[in-house]
Steps between C-alpha positions, in 0.01 A plus 500: 500500500633845408438713816576833637512559878354831613524683828207734570630757749192609703600768757410826666695796360494825690436803273819698462727262692720413202784358702273299733300357204827430313629297789181305536494425132865391505429254787199355315707465176758298693227277644342447161840408348566268784183315409595471139312791347610618153269792471395717810214746473402780744182703524423827334727785610642270770822701517338837588167382643147554367339746464783756499267780389687831458825349643548341154614835356763553771830480317681385814274195534538412127883519533494280806284243330743477208790448740302234683430315178873501415578363845243225459641407161859488644395268767264281292575128537652345182247358256207700646298762306287739701209716413481792752218755511657844495457847360666558162578855375423558146791549254440867484487518888168692471282226643499172688367160404363231727734213403661166569882505490648186348813416702770248416822464689686828495262698289153653440431330169183680406159632599141383454276805531136509594254580221161541677495754784191473724339820615212380703407395853833511696717537191634829363779366260394704201583813707863393563627258241551493123354193326700261284413448141606140460481158672825339632647158475817386671665229293691269724713223346229241521175705562324801381331689790243765439515769777193702595429726792170488689227665290672372182389154600134605534501642150502245213746670256835478689471122568379433144798693360739300719334171404515584135878553543527140609541525880523193716385682809318813610591676824325799662640723772215637714402734775147381557339613823242298695133529435227243538530214248818646349707175501223327309509773233880482480502133450211511247704748301820285493289198414340681211838621363653151533204344316498764230875450413576152632783628710564500879445838687689598811339779715705665773346738750611716791398463862461746782316822596571833342284785630149406406589193292576147602686274242409145581738284292354197328790473249435188286574298190235388258600228266428485123170315565365759736567323828655692796801280592671717760381790722671703767334573834263785574650807683836339558840543347625196310727368228273280291690241296321344204606301194369597157455228238619674177418208273129573478526844358746396237285196417206745455705725272590196284143358489305819467724750311207669344386631827818699563535586137156662513607699808837606361570838637578813282866577446640676808207384724730263691846572618704172536809518729759214473603415863812299570494315839821308484316179594264255348146611600357142471464403864396173647391493872820499696634167615558636849118466577390862443159462338287780354241660716136403473171694512470674834152505646303826476331643806130532532319841484503578878852378554623686200350828599621463861856425392492790262399737781788369709747527214394864431540597862841323535650667192354842568647515845826343391533741208452807729709342780202523740567289814155519656129531410213594726141389483207632702265220606152643498311175501427496128574213269731707287723618790533142624600368156744790444671416832521122418642572148763733656595234755533228239696727269742668740477300825285607797800658676507769221120580522379734768137449595296779642170458687265726299173374646302757686473447877119477461535165320409239761758232605278224360445670161585284199729777377720450794484123449613545141789734614611248757489221233713707265759572778529131581514384133763755415734381780495822706540462878169474653566758787257780549509795265675803638795315660740525212788729471599676175750227413250211535285352234211451738170676483498856638216709633375767257550860613210738459225264405227722647413861466419670829173694550362669805297301755136587423418451866739764616381847617517779240840679529660217699839480322627239749258229393648187351469463118327184363580315173294661221327176427350489851346840437371436147377153378787289367306433176483867415712534176649836605613353829655198334671722240661703775604184682645356182708816433621494858581131468699583190696765687582247766609247237732755340653589840551135582662441156733792555593373846580156358658628177256273317300525170126529567310242290145582370238235547265616225386261235406547130126524549539761763745704300296468175179625651649775708434329829702439809609700801805723503711265722425207267595689176818670616853360500805446282397171343176311456575133474136390448391818325425332166319197646115522498315454819367166376854371449585605855221282636608204284862538598405513869312174469783349307751609771278340760506168309883533443565562873286193597262714690761702690384815337120518474341837442177547689201474271383841603826653379469325163128601470582864586772500238268338242206734564637849581755749359559740788599856493339852517286405200434124569353242273285222630455296184651142482865526402445226247268740310736794538794291376310399183426857421861617570634212282254571220554880508879505559649165391274429193433882426133420437244776465261519786207372282702186433566443871131550572404243235771236587459527875128552527549800735283812522613778259494765772730294722754432228507871390544602860792264553664596170469864615670413830788326314556803285482757780740304713793552264639798679488311823681200345774721375602578856490135612814276535631257237300180471652197318295399201289187574217565249467521136506878502655680791339822634664824381794315350329303220175693501608853440227770498524869569435630849289783363252400243124491447291220348328643191318184403243268658 
């Protein structure tokens, strides 16, 4: 069997950290070579990180990237060819291309530049990069490899041009962020390309969190018959070793020459670069017992989302060198899940918990039971709140929870009378009182965060943020780990966590019911959150007109119009809220971009 052993290098690059990314790539290249790889492939812009945004026009970063590529080529193991995602200045130095550098030992042999530059959702590449005008084929001694970058794989023309040039393998370097069902779409695309051209397709993705994006890996190899024969893990770094059977693509070319003749590209449509490796690329599995990797299992929907939240929080704090985070436990489902995610991501010793429940909440209230369950499940010491010092990771009492008001029973003009908490003077359910209490709670959280030198985490969710709900102390902070998860998903994840922990973490039903039925805040909503989520997903994710949502969901027209109006009017509020990692098909404010000031001039 004529075979080529690949190394798919799936790792987390830090945007701008050229030297750190270079060193990580070099270590993975050595690992791949040690396991017999002949061709190693990184993800899209792995050398500088993705997305670099306006950093891509910084001449200092571009120079450092070129030096790093030269260093990698000098240290490349003999016989190994590497495809490294990196920025490529245009020949006239007036622009930059999103590219893959072709490295052989001692030199940067050539460049494969990206043709299709996405400018939608989280992508802004058309603003920063210059598109290529031709497809690219690297001609190794025994194999022709068509090289594409991310969106080039999703469009039919680049792969068809490579196939018509007689490639034995298609590879794609990607920076594909997580969204629901995305891995299924990735593999469906590689399967389609493999079946269209009867060639294997290798897909390499990044992992890790970057601002509001989470790259979740899933690098894989699809064979000529459309079967996924190797896959890397979700949300973990890995060197995925896989063997490509080259005989099938050549057999197809011999038996069906008319297919490729019919697809023959126009002159100049494909650039073919001869690449000398100094070694025979036909590789049999090594005799020392190093087999290729298999197909790693893919997590279920709750597990995948939960791990993505943890990854986003881990990489956000690591990238900013933040040692501690702080969470205010106010008895809500969102606050408890935020604390648990932080404990699993960072370790409970780096998470400061603050008791944000009003003193009026009874000791036997289910909100206190939920808070106690979170503290136990997260591994925090079970000592009473308020006993921790500023260097402990234990819960601390919240300063300034209540606003003082005069005792209504005091004599007029008696300035010595004790003040009472405001909620004892005015009913607790009064929205104005609760708003004042929430703002005071927020002040206390900020004071506690300053005292502990910690990043305050927001406990707001997607449903709350989309509809302009939530209290000030829930919405504020420096990062919102669950900010793009709908309320329905929070309930499902809470039940999944209870099953995962074998009953050690069981949210009280009243807490789950309250989360599923009410969006709190100065302007609350008391519709079932399942209904609200359907409207939010239809209006934002699917971009449906309100009349389509009414027809599909069977909801009253007035209700849908009112919710759509709330979503639109909440845009200014969302602009002042913290970064939330994307967990949906269309992230608020990042993917759905509308003006703050506008007026609907149509029904």
